[in-house]
N, C-alpha and C positions, 0 to 999 in steps of 0.2 A: 503494499500500500506508499502510498507517496503519503508525505510531512506533510501536513498546514502549512502557513507562511508561518516562518520564523515568529515568534513575540514570547521575551525572554520573558518567563514570571518566573515568581521570587517561589524558592522552593521552600526557606528558611521561615521557620514560625518562629523562632528569635534566633537572632543572624547578630555574631559577632564575629572577629576576627577567630581564627581556628586557636584556643587556650588562652585568649584574653575573655575578660569578663565582664564586659559593660552589653550591653544588649540595647538590642533595638525589634521595638515592636511588630508586629506581623500583620502582614496584610489580613489573614483572616482574623475576627475579633473570638474572643474568647467567652467564650457560653457555659456556662456552671452544667454539671451533669456527671452523666457515668456513661453517656455513646463517645466509643471505642472507636480511634482511632490507630494507626501503626506510622511508628516514625524512627528515623534514625536517633538516639543520643549518643553525641560524641562526649565523654567527658575526661576531667584533667588528672585526675586523680584516685585514690582507692575507694577516696569516701567519696570522690563522683560516682564511681559503678555500681557502691553498694545500695547507693540514692538511686540510683537508673534502675537494678534488682528492684530493690522495694516499692517505690513509687510507679508500677509496671504493673498492669494487667497477665501481661504473657511476655516474655523474652522469647526472642524467638530466635534470635543467635545472637553470636556471643566475637564478636574479632578477632583472631590472633594477631595479626600484625597492626592494625590501630586498633587506640585508647574511643571506642566504639560499639556501642550493640542495638540489634533491629528488636525493638518492644513494641508490643498494644500496650497502647494508654486513654484513660477516659479524661475527659475535659481538667475534672481536678486535677488528679495527677499531673497532668501536664501540667498547670500553673505551678505548685511543687518546682517540680524541675525546673521548670521557667526561672525560679527564683533563688536558684539552691545554687550557690558560688563556690561549688564544684563540678559544676556542668560547663561545658564550652557553648555547646550548640545541639540545636532539637530541628529537627529539619524532615519535611513527608515522606514518604515511602510510595514518589514519585514512577508516575508509568513512564517505559522508554516503548517505543518499536522499531519493525527490521522495517530500514531503509533500502528496499527491491518491492518495483512497480509485480502486479500481478503477475506469476508466471505461462506459460502457454506450455501443457508437458507437449512434446510429438507424439502421435499416433504409432500402435505399435508397426502399423504398415510403411510409415516414414522410414527413408533411408538414412541413417547414421552417418554423416559425412566423413571420412576415414580420420585419422588422427594426426593431429595438426595443421588442417583445413580450417578449422574454425578462424573468422576474421580477428578477434585476440589475442590468440595464441601465434598468427601470421605476423601480428603486428609487433608485440611483443620480445618476440625471437627468442626465446630462451631456449633455444633447440642448439644454439651457436655457443652457448656456457656446455652444455651438455658436451659438445665435441670434446671439451677439454677436461670431462668430467665431474662437472659441477651439476649438479640434480637435486639437490638441495640436502639428499644423506648426512640422517646422524642432527635434523637441525629439525628442531620441537616447532611446529604449530598450533596451538589453540585457538578455535576457529566458538569467536564465541557469540553463540547465535540459537537456534531455535536446534541445537543438536545435527548430527548424522545420523541420517539412513544407512543400511545394509546396501550395500551396489555390489558388484559384478567390474566396478572401474575405481575402487577406493576400500584401502586398510586405515581403519581406526584402532590406534594407539591405545588410547584407552581417552579418560574424557571424568565429568561429573553431570551431575543435576543439579540443580541453584532451586529449580522450581517446586511450590508443596505436593502436585498433586502423583508425581511419579519420582521413585529412582535411578529410573533407566534417561543415560541421557540420547536416546533412539529417536533419531527427529518425527515428530509426529505433525510438522506442519509447511515442510521444501525446503522452505529457504533455506536452514545450515548445509542441507545436501550439494545444495546447488550454489555454492560459494564457497562448499569444501574441496567439489570437484575441478572446480578455474585453477585451487590452489594446487591441487595433489591429486589430480586423478592419473592411476597409475600406466602404464605405457603395455603397449601390446596388447589388451585384453579385447580389440576388436572397435572398442567406442572411442571419447574424447580421451583428454588427455592434458594433464595439468601443467602448469609452470616446475611446478618443483614437484616429478613424480616421485622422488626417490625422498623429503620428507613427513617424517612421522608428525599423521593429524591429532587432534586433541580434540574429540568434542565436549564443551564445557556449553549446557544446556540452562540458559537461561534466562530465553524465549517459551511461550505456550505453544498449544494449536496452533491460536489466532495470532499468531506473530507476536505476542504483543508479555510486558517482565515489567520489572519492578525495582528500585533501584536497590534493594537490599538482592536479587540476585544476581542483580548486575556484579556490584560489590561482591557477593559472592564468591561469583566467577573468577574478580579480578585475584583477588586471596588466594583461590586454589591454584590458578597458574604462579604465585608469585612461590607457592611454597613450593608445585610440585616442577619449580625450575624449566617453567617457557621459556624462549626464548624472543619468539614474536606471538604477539597477540591481533588476531585480524577482528575489528568490532562493529560490524555493519547491521548496527542498529543507533539510534538515536533520541533527544528529546528537546523541545524546545528550553526548557529549563536548567538551568544554571544548579549545582547540587555541588557546596564546598568539601564534603565527606564525599563523594567521584571525583575529583578534584585530588582529594590527598590518599586517598586509594589511586588513582594514575599515574602521580608522580611518585608515589612509593614503589609500586609497579618500573618505575623508568629507574629508579636510586639501585633496583634490584638488575640493571639491567638489560630489562625486556623491550623489545623494540615493540612502538602498539602503532598501528594502522586502525585507522578508522573515519567512511562513510561518511563524507560532508552534509550527506543530508538530501532529499527529492523535492528542494521549497522553494528550487527557480533563482531563477535571478532575485534581484533587490537590495536591497541595503543588510548586508550581511545576513545571510537566510543561516547561517552553518550553522549542523545541530551541534548537540552537546554529544557525547566526547569529542569528537571529534574537531573541536571549536580551541580545546586546551594546547597548552604548547608543548607539552610531552607526548600528544596523537600529531601523527602526521596525517593530515585529510588529504584525502582523497576527492576529487572533483572525476568524473565523468564526460566520453567525449565518443563520437559514432567513427562508423570508418573514416569519414572522411578528414577528421582530425577538431570535427567542431564540436566544442560543447553541449550535451543533451540538452534540452530545454531543461527540464525537470531537474537541472544539476542545481547547485545550494552555489550563493556565490560567496565570497566574502574575501578579506586578508589573511585567515587562515589557510587558506587552501593550498598545496603543497606541492602536489601534482596530482596530471590527471593520468586515467589511465580507460581503457576499453570499457564500455559501461552500457552500450544499446546493443538488442537484437546479440546478447551473448549466451551460450549452446552451455551447459553442463548436467551432470549426473543433475537425477528426481526419482521423488518419493517410489516405491515401488519396483525398483532394477527401472527405469525408466529416464528421457531426457528430458530436459528442457528448456525451453528458450525467454530469459526475463529484462528488462532492460530496472536501470536501478543503479547509484554508486554505491551502494551494497556490490552491484557484479565487479566495481573499477575496483574496489579498493584489494581487492583478496587475487587481482593481475599486481598488485605493488603487495603483500604479502609471499605472494610467491616468491617475486622480483629476491627480495630482502633473505629469504631462505637461500638462496641460490651462492647470495654476498654474501652471507651467513660464512657456509661448507667453503666460501673459496678464506675468506677471511679470519680464521674461527676467534682470532685473540683479541678483534676488532670490537670493541664499545658499541652500543646502538648510537651512540652519537658520531660513533665515526662511519657504524653503516649507512646511515641517514643521511650522513655527505659522499657518502659513494654512491648512493644513491642518486643523488641531485646530482652527479657528475654524467647521468645516464639521460637528464632531459632534456628535451630536444625543445625550444623556445615557439609555443605559442602565444596567439594574440601578441595582445599587446607587448612593446620589445620591455623585456626582463621579466619580472615576478608580476604576475596582474592574478584578478580578485575571481579571473575566471580557470585559468589553467593554474595556477600560482607558478610554479618555476619548468613547466612544461609538462610534454609529456614523457614519460620514461620507460623505454623500450632499448634491451641487450641492442636492438642494432644500432648504434648510435658506437663510432667510435671513441675510445675514448683514451689510447694508449699515443704517447706520446711517439717521435720516429727515435729512430738510434744517433748517441752524440757523435760529432764532429771527432778527429782523428786526427793525431801527426798536428796539432795545434801548436802551431809556433809566431815567434816575431822575427819577422826578416828587414825588417828595415822601423832605426830612430830617430828622427832627428832633434829638436831642441822643442820642436813647439805639435811632434805626432808621433805617432807609434801605429805599424803594420803588423798585420797579422795576418798569416794563410792558413789553414786546413785542409783536410779530407772530406767531402760530405760523405755522410751515409748509405745505404743503398736503396732504403726506402722508398716504393714508385709513390709513393703520396708524400714526396717532402716539398712542403714549399721556400720555405725562405730559412735563414740563419737565422740571430739576432744579435747584437752585439751587446752588453750593459758595460755598465763602468759605475762600481761604488754603488752597485743596486739602480740606476737610473738610467732607463733605455734606450741606447744611441740612438739605431737604428736597426734597419732590416737589410739585406743580402740574398740574392738567388745564387750568383758565385760564391768564391771558396775566397776570395779577400776582402780584408774591409781595412783602409788608412781612417786614426779618430787621430781628428786634428781638433786646433785649438788647446793644447793644454803648454802645463804652466812646464819652466825647464827645469833639469838636474832635480825630478819629482817620480817619487814611485808609484806608477798602480795598476789594480786588478781588476782587469779587466774579465769579461761574461762571455759566455759563445752559448748561445742556446741553438734549438733547431725546432721546426713545425710545419706540421700539417697540413693536408687543407681543410683537415676538420679543427682546427683552431688550437688540435692539442700543441701544449710547448715542453719540451723536453727538462731535465733541473737544469743541466746546462756544465760545463767543463770552463775551468777560470788558470787563468794564466797573469805573471807579470812581468813589465815593463818596467822600463826607466828612462825618459828621456835624457835626451844629454844636455848638458851645460850649453846657457847663452853663450858664454866667449865660445867657445869652439867651433861657432860661427863661422864660414868660412868667408873670404875676404870680398866683398859686397853682395853680397848673400840678404835677399832682405829681410826685412823683419816682420812678424806678425803670422799671419793663416798663410799658406797655401793653396795658394786652388787645387781645386777639386783634378785627381789625374783622372783620366779618361783616355783605356786605349782600346776600349769596341767603335770609335769613330760614333759613340751618343753624344748627347750636350751633355755638359754636367750638370746633377742631380738639385737638385734646389731640399731644401731641407721641408719638412715638410709635418702634419701630424698622424699618428700610426694609424694604419689602414684600420678598418672595424676586424675585431675579436685577432687584432694584435698588438694592445693596448701595453700598459708595463708590466700589468701582472698576467699573467698565463689563466687563456680564456679558458672557463671550466666547460664552457657550450659553446654548441651553434645555432644559428640561427637561424640558419640559410646559408645560400653561397657568397654569402655578401663579406666573411671574413677569407675567404679563400682568394691564394694570391698565384697571379696567373706562371704556370712554372719556368715560360720565356722571357717574365717580366727582371728589369736591367735594371731600374732605377733604385738608388739605393736614399735612406732618408739617414740625417747628422750626422756624414759622410761620404768619403768617396767609394762608391764599387769600384775595384779593381780585380781585372780579366783574370781566367785557372789557371792556373801555368806561374814560371818561374821569374817571368819578366820582372827585371824592378821598374820602379813608377816612380813621378816624380821629376819637374824639371829644376838639377839644382840642387836638389835633397840632397843633404850629406846619408850614407846608406856606413852600415858598420856588419860585420861578418854573422849572417841569422845565431837567434840567441834559441836551443831548443830548451823548452821546459815543461816536465814531465804534469801532461793537466791532471785534477785533481777536480774529483768529482766534487760537484755541489748538490746538497740535499734538497728537494722539493718545498717551495716557498709556502712556510704555514700562516695562515690570512685566524685574525690581525696576527701583525707582528711576524712577518718572516724575515730567517736570517739572511744577512748581509752582510759578508764580511765584507771589510774594508779597512784594510790594512793601507794606513793614509806615511806620506814622507816624515820622519821626522825632524823635528823643531831643536834647529840647534842650539847651544847652550849660549844667553847672553854673552853676545860680545860688545855690548855697551852701543848698537847701533840701534834703530830705528824706523819702522816703514810710516812713522807720521813724523809731518812737517810739522812743529810748533811754529808761535803767531801768527801773524795776518799778512804778515808782507812776503812771504812768500808769494814764487809766479805760480799760479795754480797749473799753465801749463805745461811744469818740469815737471808735476806730478811727483811719483817716488823716483824718477830719474834726480835730487836737486841731489849732489854731494852735500854731505859733512864731512866737516874734521871731526874725528874719534879723538875725544879728548886719554889722553897719554895718561894719566896722574891716577889712581884706582876712584879718591874720594871725590875726586870730576865726572867719572864714570859714572857710580854709584847714585848722586845726584844728578845726573843727566839724564841716567836710568828712571830715576823716581820724575820727574818733570812729564817727562815721555808717555811715563804710565798714566801719571795725573790726564795729561789730556788728551790719551788712547779710552781712559777707560776700560780694557780689555783685561779680563784676570791674567791673562800670557804675559802683558807687561808690569802687569804688579807682580809676580814671578820675576819675572828677567829683574825688578829691583830689588824683588826682595836678594834673591843670586849677588846681586853685586853688593850687595851691605854685606851682605855675610862675607864674602870673601877679600872682603877689608883688609887688609894687614894687622899685625899686632898693634897695638899702642894708635892707632887711630880711634877718634872719639867717634864712635857708635850709636850713643847714645841719642842725639838730635836726628840723624835719620832715623833709628826705630820708631821713636814718637809719628816720624810725619807718616812710615810704613805702615803704623795703628793706626792713625788716624787715616787716611787712606783706604786702609781694608774695612773699618765701618763708616767711610761714604761710598765704598763700593760698596757694601751691604753683601757680603760677604760671608756666607752661611756656612759655619763649622756644624756637619754633619758627624753623626756618634761615628768617632773609631773602632776601627778592626784590627787585633795585633793576635799578633799567629799564622796568616791565615797560608793554605797550606802552597808555596811556590810552587806550582803544577795546574794550580786552578786557579783561573779568574779570575779578577775581581767584581763583581757585580754589582750595578748602581739605577736605582726604575728612579725616573724623572717623576715619577708621581711623587715619591718619598722624597728624594732630593727639595722639592717645589714644597710639600703637602698641600698638594690640591689634586685634585679628580679630574679638573683642568688637561693636565699632564699627564695622560695614561697611557697614551701614543705616542712614540718618537715621531721625529718629524723627520729621515735618514739622509733628507736631504741636504740640513742644517748642519752635519757635524763635518771638519775640515777637522784639518793639521796642527790649529791652534789656539779650536777653543775647548776639548780638551786631552789634557794630559797630564808627566805624573813627574814629582817632581822630587829629587830629596832631599834631608835634611845637609847634605852640604854645598846646598844649591844649584847642584847639574839638574838639569831637563833633560831625563829620558830619551834619547835618540830614537832607541829600536823599540818604540810601542808597537801592539795592534790592535784595534778597536772591533768590536764586533758588535753587531745588533742583534735579537735573537729574542721573543717571548719580549719584546715592550722593553729589555731592557738591555743598556750597553753593559760589552761583557770587557774587562780592557788589561793585557795582558801584555808582557817582553814580546817583541817577536822573535826573540832569541833569547838560549843561553836565560838566567833564572837571578832575580832578585839578589841584592845580599842581605842577609838577616840579619847579620848589625848594624843593617841603616834605618828609618823612620823615612816613609817617602806618602806623598801629599797627591789625591786625584782630584784634578782641579776640575770645573766644567763651568765656562765662559757662561753668561746670560743667554748669550747667543744660538744656545742651545737651541732648540724650538721643539714644542711639544702640543699636541692634539687632542683634543677632552673625546674625540670616535677618529675612528680612521679616514671618514671623508669630512671628518670637521677643519676649519680654520688653524692654521700652525700660530704660537703666538710663543715670545720666547720666553726663559727662565726671570721670573719677578725679581731674581737673584745670583749669580754666580755664589756656586760649591763650593766644598772641601773636604775632604774625606781623609784624612790621616791612617795611617796602615802600617804594621810589620809583616814579612813572614816569619814562616819558621818550617820547621820540618814535621810538624801534627797538624790538624787541622782539630776535627773537632774530638772531643775528652770520648773517652769511652766511655761507653752506656748500660756494657752487660756482663763482664767479666769481673766486676769488681779488683779491680787491680789498681786502680789508678790511687796516688799516695793522699791519706789524709790531712788535711792543716789548719792553721786558722783555729777560736775557740768557737763553741757550742755552747748553746741555753737550755738541753736536752739532753736525759738522762742514756737515750738509744745510741745519738748519735756520735759519740766517743771513738775513736779509729777507725770509724764507717768511713767508705772510701769517698763515698759523698758530702759528708760533711761540711765540705766547701760550696761544692754547691748550694745542699739546705741552708747555710746560713747567709748567702747570696739572696737564698730566694725568699729566709726572713725579714733580710735588711728591705726587700721591697717592696712587701708587704705584699709580695702572691699568694705567698701561704701560710696560715699559720699550724699553731702545733695544737695536741688532743691537754684537756683541763689538766691529766695528770701529768701533766712536766715531761710526754713524750712524745717522738716526730711519727714513730712507725717509721720506720724508711722503705722497708719489706713488704710491707701490703701492698697488694694488689690496688692499683689505680683507674678507678672506672674512666668511660668514654666523661660525663659529663665533670669527674675532676681533671681530667688532662685539659676538657675544652676549655676550661675557667682558668688552667695555668695559662695555654698557650695566650689568649686572647689580654689576660691580666698582664701580661708581659710588657705589653706595648700600650693598653688602654685601661690603665691602673683605672681610672675613676668610675669601670665596670662593675658593681656592685652586684651582689644575689639577691632575686628576686623574692623580694617582699610577700607574695603570698602563691600558690600553688605550687610546686617543683621549684625548690630555693637555687637551679640554673636555670632557668624560664629566662632569665637575660642573656644571659650567655648564648644558648640557643639563638633566642633570636638574633643577637650578631651575627652568629654565624652565621644564617638563615641568610643576610642579608650580601654575603659577603660566599652565597652558593658555595660552601663547605660539607663537603660529603657528610656527614651525621646521622647515626642511624638512631640517635634518643627524637629526634622531630616529632613524631607522630609515637611515641614508645617510651612511656614511662621505663619498664623495663630494660630498655636495650641502654639509656642511659645508667645504669645499675651498673651492667655486664661488665666486669673486668676488659680493657680496652686491650686489641694485639700491637702491635710493635705495626703491623704492614698499615693500618690505618691510620698510625702515626705518621706514618711517613704520607698519605697521602694527603693527611690534613696538613702536614707541615707543605709540601709541595704546595698547597694549593693558598696556601698563606704565601709563597713568591711568586703569585701571576700567574702558574703554569698548571694543566690539569692530565693527570697522567694517576693510573689505575695498579695496585696488584704490586709484581716485581717493576714495572715500570719505575715505580716510583721509589719504589727506593732505592734502584738505582741511579735516580736524578740526588736523592739525596745522602747517597754514597760516593757521586761521582763529581758534587760540586759541596763536599767537606764537610754537611753537617750533622754526619754520624758516623763512624765507623768498627762500628761490628762487633760481632767478638772474641774473631781469632784473635792471633796475637802477632803475626807471618803474612796473611793477604786480606786485605779488603775486598768480599764479594757478594750478594747479594745472596749467599746461601747462609754466606756466615751471620748476615744479618736476623737469620730465627726469624722472618716476620708471621708466624705464625704461634708465638712466643707471646703469653702476656707483659705485661707492664706494671714497675713499682712506680712506690710515688719517688725514691730517688730517680732509678730511670726515668724516668716523669722528664724530673727537673731536670737532669742533665739534657734531654734533649731539647726543652724552653732554652733553658741556657746556651748550647748549641747555636741555635737558632738564631738568636740574640748577638751571640759574639760572631758570627760566621752566616749568617745570612741576607737579606734586600735590606734590613731595618727597619721592616714596617709591617705592615698586614692588607697583602692586597687582594683583589677581590681573585675570586675562582674564574674561571673564562667560559663560556658557555659551549664551545669548539674545547675537541681533545686533543692535545697537544702532540705532536710528532715524536714518537719513542725515538727519531733514525736522530735526530736532532739532539739527544745527551749525551755527550764528548764521554770517552774512556775513563774507567775510573781507575787513577793514575796511582790508586800509593796500596 
């Protein structure tokens, strides 16, 4: 049946934010009496659970995974529950309906089309993946529907019935059987075939013989799917009524790694007619298209539509061993569920969000360009080529001048190769169809990192191959050679190419989807973007351009960009030590035309040099010149009166507004220094870094002798700057300072406007041979005083004292600290948050950790206790600690990837005294109070210096560096 127009109504009788106590009166008036109604009751604590039991006529179901019960209550009982402070939420047991039209059963005399002949199957073309051995095998797909009937084309691995009139999950309506066949009808049985024929089907019967069910039935079905380890959940049903209890259950299923696929609804076009639960953010909403890739006129529209799939005239299995044809978004959703089953088999380690992102790559844009309300991202199909071409080989620098670098390579043999693109420090210079490129307008005596990628006619772009090259010094130009940019070289008889914007589909970031032929680059094109295209072959090009012997550099692969915050290696020209000179012309009488070519007389007296450096720093107001002045004063010979200059430096630092960031001591010399602009600026307006603003003189390191480190590498990853020596190691005897000039820019969103830092920043640090303190083997030395009778001589005594001093934790009333007592999730979360936000305090009502969970939810941290007080009380495992700490660093890793992350960045060492490995971390082991505090202390000493929000998209594990200890 088709759903009515989507009018959003209130299901909540007394609505507040979940687990809070402020009430809003319902739309239904209270009527005294004994008439019963069915409700879902969400409680805050054990007292609330008992109240729900006591103030109910009948408890129909007690949920295991959320703090809720389903019950029948009278109006008088309802009034009592509404006023009970231990009750969080009460809502009606609303009705859901299937989202498919009446199916038309085929007569027994009608011929069943051959396998794979159905237009929907041909459109999705999952057989392209079968050829590679991917058929959905081993993937559990739950069909939340009217059940699944016996059928020769279907194998049902198990299931459950949540409806109240039968314990059988056999279909008595037909809708669920139709949906199941689209997903996984098996091959070779003479009938139709599903998208993922070897997926394991589970029948979760939540709809009755009329295609209707209740909120309780649906929530029970999702709960069963969580408890039984389902991978994918197809929900071809809906309601126009929002349910906060359903929302919480859906989010919990998502937290357990389930991919939820929902039919958008059959309410037609209008102002957002998408039904629930497809409207929820953790459900993939699927709209329906016909054989011509037009939206079915019944298909709901709205911003939540994510992908489109076949949903008109869809043939599938039906009751009584028959087949039927039907329309609806109910038929569209299982096409997508089948695709996800195949993707899950292809990528078994992927999270649900990674699978979701992978699905997006197979979307062909329909309708308005980009994501739209009718088709979402587009039609998902395995007919789309998402495999990029091979990389170039033999990449080498064939010629350099003081302002240009020429590169050559060999093209890959891919038949659909369209072009090669060249990037400089993450910014795209242009693309060519030949195998030679000349980068121009470069600075003399400067080292650059170039990346060459390949793209095909579908818009897929390779990860790329990198190479470094250094331009010649300006002094090496031949006599009479003109300065400036050389004319573009062209040896193929074509006019020089003009700079132009990238062609559609070939922008700065690799294209994830194709919107037709507009992104294709003709194979015979010879235009170049942003530089000069060179011919194939070994010809030297350029008029009067000095050349050197070819420099062959072994290319290094670069990982695929991660959005937001792709890795962009940016080694830059090292800043030379201060020499007393500057590019800044002070005073108002300088000839503007002379610019930086004005010659200066550099003072020979060290004191005059220092005074000159300070004067130039005051004129430029740049951190690099402040550092030069600091170095010049530091290098004054013994006996020189530095007091006046030091006072001027201090005053200038204050005027410049340099912000001193918390220092880091004894960081491992093999681990890069990580800096977040958001933490440095203390504002979410700098969440994303503008890579184009990073230069060789606004991010630099200076040691305590006044020497600016010349060999430095800066990289951008996970919206953070990573700074490390270009070669060798830093001296553990020295103190270093990382400077960020205010000219470094950040953005509040990936596409937002970039703004300069409000002030420069300085981060002092030292290096050492060991990073994080050991947290597991109890071998750390104990020193210092302690106020507790049970911590004398304990390995974590210093850490415990640190935590007490910072008021992060307290001891017990009997004078003990109990360092070896297991720590719960709630306790660890409180420690982690209070380390950086000490103003957070325990909740005055409800569960003591409510305020910490509220803050963790704002930051999107992966806690299990959001909806379960029992989970808050359970001993936390070390693997979850790794997930929480890595989340606080602004990345999203799970399981061993999270463990590998904190080991790679020196936030933990593990239990082995010989080698740091994921295995030695013992992720399944519980945590003690002492160990928990050591983890938090490690994070404050070696981490990012604040709490960042966990991103919505999974981070790429390939970007985690090797563990180097």
